[in-house]
N, C-alpha and C positions, 0 to 999 in steps of 0.2 A: 377712149380718147387717144388721139395721136400723141406720141411722146413729144413731138416738137411743140404741140399746143400746150401740153402740161408744163414744159420748160418755160414757155412764154408766160403762162399764168402763175408760175411760182414767183416770179418777179422779185427774186432775192429775199423771199420770205415776207414781203410786204403785201399780205392778203388777209382777208378776214378769217379764213379757215385756219391759218397758222397762228394768228393771235389768240384764237379760241383754244388751241392746243398747247401753245408754248408761251403765252404772255406777250408783253409789249416791248421787251428789251430788244432793241434793234440788232445788237450783236448776236443774241441768241437766235433771233429769227433768221439772220443771215447764215449762221452755223447750221441750223436745221435745213434751210433750203439747200445748202451745199451737200448736206447728208443725203437728201432725196436725189439730188442731181447725180451723185456718185452711184447710188443704187439703180437709177434709171440707166446710166451708162453700162453698169455691170449686167443689168437685165438684157439690154440689147446685145451685148457681147455674148452672153450665155445662151440666149434663146432666139435671137435674130428677129424679134417682133418689133414693129414700130408703133404698136398700140398697147396701152396698159391702163390700169387703175391704181391709185394709191390708197393705202390703208394704214391706220394707226391704232394701237391698242395700249392703254396705259398700264403702268404698275399700280399697286394699291398699297395703302397704309391702313393699319388698324388704329382707330382713334379711341374707341371705348369698348369695354367688354373684353378684358384680358383673361383668356382661358375660360370663357363662358360658353362657347359654341358646343363643346363636347358634352355639356350638361343640359343641352337644349335651351340655352339662354339667349340673350339678346346681344347684338354687337352693333357698333357704329364704325363705318369704314369710309374711306375716300379714295378716289382715283387721283393719281399724281401725274405730273407732266413728263416724267421719264417714261419712255414708251418703246415698244417694238413697232417697227414700220415694215411695210411690204410694198413692193411693186409687183403686181400680178396681172395675169391675163389668161382667159380660157385658151386651151390649146387644141380643142377639137378631138381629143382622145379620151381614154378612160384612165389615164395615168396622171398623178400629181407629181410634178418635178419641182423640188425646192433647193435652192442654194441659200444657205444661211451663213452670214458672215462669221468666220471663226470656227465653222464646223464643216465636216465633209458633206457634199451634196447627197441627196437621197431621193428615191422615188417610191411611190405607193401605187400599186395597181388596185383600182377601186372595184375590180371584179372579185376580190377576196378581202373581206373586211373583218375576218376573224383574227382575234389576238390569241396567239398560242404561247408566246414567251412573255411571262408576266413581269415586264420591266418597263419603267417609264422612259420611253425613247420617243424622239420626234416621229418616227415611222409609226409606232403603235398609237400615238396620240392622234395623228392624222387619220389613221384607219378607223379608230373608235369614234372620232368626231363625225366622220362621214357616215358611219353606221347610225349614230344618234340623229343626224339630220334626216336620213332616209326614214327612220322610224316615225318622224313627225309628218311624213308624207311630202317632204320637200325633195328637190332634185340635187344630185351631186354629179360632178363630171370632172374631167381632168383640167388642171391649170398649171401654169408655170409661175414661179414666184422667186424673187430675191428678198430675203428678210434680213433686217439689221436690228439687233437687240441692244437697247440702251438701258434696259432694266437690269442692273447688276445682280448676278447670282450671289447669294449670301447677304444681300442688302436687307432682307426682310420685306421687300416690295413685291414679291411673288412673280418672278419672271416666267415661271411655268404656266400659271393661270393666264397671264397676259398673252403668251403664245397660243394657248388653247382657244381663247375667245377671238384672237386674231384670225386663226384658221376658220372658225365658225363664221366670222364676218365675211371672209373671202368667199366661202361657199354661198353665203346668203346673197351677197350683192352680185356676184358673177352669174349665178344660175337661178336666183329666186326673187329678183327685184327688191332685195333687202327685207324680205318678209319675216325673217327669223327674229322672234322677240328676244330682246337682250337677256331676260331672265331665263328663257329656254336655252339660249346660247350658253349661259353660265352652267345650267344643269347638265348640258351635254358635255361641257368641259370637265365637270366633276365626275360624271359617269365614265368619261374616258380614263381618268386616273384610277377610278375604282376597277375598271376592266384590267388595269395593269397591277392590281392588288395594292394600290396606294389609297388608303381610305381617308381622304381629306374631307374637310367640311365644305360648305358652299360659299363662305364669305369671300374668299380670294377671287374666284371666278365672277361672282356677282358684282363686286366692286369694280373689277376691270371691265366688265361688259356694259354696266349701266352708266358709270361715270358720276361725277359730283360726290356729295356726301350721300350715303345710303345707310339705312338701318335695317337689320334683318332680325326677325324673331323666329327662332328655330323650335318653338314649342311643339309644332306639328312638323316633324322632320321630313315627312313626305310632301308637304306643301308649305314651306316656310314663307312667312309674310315679308315681302321686300317693299320698302318705301323709300323713294328718292326725296331728298330734302331740298327745298327752295332756299338756298343760302349761297351768296356770292362771296367766296373766300377772298377773291382778289381785292375786294374793297375794305378789308380789315386793317391793312397796314402791317400785316404780319407775314412772315414766311415760315414754311414748314421745313425744318432741318432734320434729316435723318443722318445719324453719325454711326458709322461702322467702327466699333471699338476694337476690332481685330481679333476678338475671341473666336475660337473654332467651335462648331457644333459637333465635331467628331467625338465619338465616345460618350455622348450625352443622352443616348436613347433611354437609359434607365431613369435619368432625371426627368425627361419629358413624359415618359410613361407613368411616372409616379403621380403626376398631377391628376389626370383623369382617374387613375386607379384609386387614389386616396379619397377623392371626392365621391366616387361611386361607392366606396366602402362605407362612408358615412351615410349616404343615401340608403344603402341596403339595410343598415342597422335601424334606420328610421322608416323602413317599410316601402322604399321606392327604389327604382332602378337608377335614376339620376336625381340631381338636386333640384331641378326646376319645379317640381310640384310642391316643394317644401318652402318654408319661409325662414327668415333669420330667427324668428322666435322659436320655430320648431327645432332648429339646430341648437340654440342656446339651452332650451329646456331639456334637450336630450343629452347634453354633455355628461351629467353625472352617471347616466346609464351606459353610455357608449365609449367613454374616454379610455378605459382600460383595453377595449377591444380594437379601437382604430388608431389610437395615439393622438397626441396633442397637435402635431402638424396637420394631420388630416382635418381636424376640426377647424383650425385656423384657415386652411385653404377653403373649406366649405363656407366659412364666414366671408371670405373674400368673394366667393362666387355670389353669394346673396347680395353683398353690397354693390359689387360692380354691375350685376345684372339690373338692379334697380337704378343704378347711376346712369346707365345708358338712356333710360326714359327721361331723366332730368337733362342730360346733355342734348338730346333731340329737342326737348321743349325750349331749351335756352337758344339753340340755333334758330328754331322756327320763330322765336320771339325777337331775334336779332340781338340777343344779350350775350355778346361774345366774351366779355369779361367774366360773366358767370360761367360760361362754358369752360374757359381756361381754368377757373378754380376747380371745376369738376375733373378736368384732366389731371391736375395735380393730385387731387384726392385719389383718383384711380391709380396713379403711380405709387403713392404712399401705401395703398392697399396691397399692390403687387409686392412691394418691398417687405412690409410688416407681416402680412397674413399669407399671401400666396408663396412667398419666399422663393421667387424665381429670378433673383438678381445676381446671385453668384452660386457656385458649386460648393457645397459643404466639404470641409476638410482640405480646401485649397486656399488658405488665407492670402497667399501671395498673388493670386490671380483673381482680381475683382474689377475687371475692365468696365463692365456695365455700371457697377456701383460708383467707380471713379468718375465716369462720364456724367452720371446723374449728379454727383456732388459738385463737379465743375459747373454744370448747367445751373444749379441752384445759386452758385456764387455770382453768376452773371445775370440771371433772370429773375431772381427773387423779387416779387412784387410787380414784375413787368412782363411776365410770359408764363410758360408752362412746360413741364418736362415729365417724361415717364419712360418706362421700358417699352420696347417695341416688339410685338410678336411673342415668340415662345419664351424668350428670356434665357437666363443662365450665362449666355455669351451672345455676341453679335451686336445688335443695334439698339440705339435709343432714339426717341422722338422728342423734338422740342418745337414749340410755337414761339418764334422769336420776333420781337418788334423790328421792323426794317432798319430803324436807326441804331439797333444794337447788333445787327448782323456781323459787322466787321469785328466787333469785340468778341462776340460769341465764337466765331470761327477761328479767330486768332488765339483764343484760349484753348480750344479743343484740338485743333489740328497739330500743334507742336507735340501733343501727347499721343495722339492716335494716328498721325500720319497725314501728310498733305493729300488733299483730294478725298479724304474719308468723311468729310461733312458735305452732304448733298443738299443743296438749297432747292426746295421744291415748292409747288403750290397745288392745291386741290383743283383739278380741272373738271369742267362741267361735262365734257364729252367722254363717253366710254369707248368701246371698240367700234370704230367707224370707218366708212369709206370717206376719204378726204375729198371734199367737194370744193374744188378751186373755182 
């Protein structure tokens, strides 16, 4: 489409495509339209083309199933309205050229798709994604793009997965008439990270690629079951608030690795590789025999897995039955389980640094009986998640931001669209 036509159709954000992606707030829609306009201008300056397409890829939030995926469990996740956007066009060559706001420009020659330096970089990801698309029998070719990321790094919203499926969507729509299935796009993104020796799960990429609320069952890791839920979050009267508590993930590898390690130790003592084939009853009955071998924390974490894995099923059922208050109660249960059993709310031996715990305590003070709150993602440091009634938003944010910093409460919603070409 001609860039002049795109600018006309943007109409200051007053279009159906933007309300689907960003909601109905006129100020937000205008801000997003200005954002696209800037990238369109930068695209013309950088590449000299007067034709382009627009793309958007959301961040994601984990809603249910905290530390369940690495034990082949179930998760519930959602796409959020903070997104990565791209202005892109085919360039008639075999080279991908990308200018990404805040990062150095880079190029990828598609004649060589081998990853030899095992590091997660934009160049390696684009190379690996192109390889994955070709393996499906689809076409790849060179394109020019300007990308602007509004999924904050360190927010727990998975900026890397959003970028990966954005690249997949660009290849899909520019060269394959949009034929790339969203779940295949997610699997390609995961495989790209694996090629760089980062062995992530599939939740992040799938939530970003598919959109809306999704649930994933990892029981068969080679072919996980992905189901999109028919639930309109915008009609609930609630907002999703992700708060960055300011804690750093640096130096916490041992803490994160202890979670799957201890769960697998319990599973091994009970005759399995991971916890999924076992039940809560199996774990409890095995305690007298295995306690001295694995330790009490490992048992508690295994009990958390069994509870949260089952809880995802109940959360999905509540959303499908439009029982949002029941769903909120299950979110709180999940949060308490992470706190009491999984013990990923603060780092042991550092009593003066408990930012996640403090944020959860403040959330309870404001929301008890009226909303829900839980740790978000890996835990120990970083972010929490809260479902906040819109009439309490001001109170909630004004309580947490003086503690954790202005701008660290991100007001979001679950958007229905995954990684898409924006059709104005």
